[in-house]
N, C-alpha and C positions, 0 to 999 in steps of 0.2 A: 439151370434147366438141364435135365438129363439128356444126353445125346441120343438115347434110344427113343425119346418122345418124338413123334412126327409133328412137324409144323404144318398148320393148315395151308393149303395151296391157295394162291390168289386166282381170280378168274382168268387173268392173263396167262398164268402158268398152265391152267387147265386147257385153255385154247391152244397153247403151244404144244402141249403133250398130245392133245387130240389131233392136231394138224400133222405132227410128225408120225403118229400112229397110222393115220390115213395114207400118208405118202408111202410109208413102208409097206402097208397092206397092198396098195395098188401096184407098187414095184414088184412085190412077191408074186402077185397074180400074173403080171405080164411075163415075168421070168418063167413061171410054170408053163406058160403057153408058148415058150420058145423065143420070145423077143429079148434082144440085148437091151438092158435097161441100166441107166445111170441116174443117181439122185444128185441134184444140186442142193447144197446146204447153205443156209443164210436167212436172215430175217426179212430182207427186202428183195426177194427174188421174183423175177418175172417168169422164169422157167423152173419147173419143179422136177420133171422127169424128162430125160432125153432117151428116146427109144429108137431102136433100129430093127427093122424087119429083115432078118437074115436071108429070107427067100428073094426079096426084091432089092435089098441093100438101100432102102429108102429110110430116111430119118424123119421123125416127127417129135413134137414136144407135147407133154401132157401137164396140165395144171390140175391139182387135186384140192378139193375143198372138203373139209371134214368138220363135223360138229360133235360135241360130246353130249350124249343124251343124259337125262336124269337117271340117277341110280334107282333101282327098284325098291 
């Protein structure tokens, strides 16, 4: 098999990629709005994003659920 050929992704891999993309998107939006944001990485995580409001110094957590839509 030629290394330049792309292997088809499994549905599990597609879900993992969609989930990570969703987490990164939400983190980017929070950062744009001035929140201090950290991402926790791992497969069995309960907390996805740790967020601090710098104006109030309060911390909260955000769980992100993302799905991959069908290609057009």
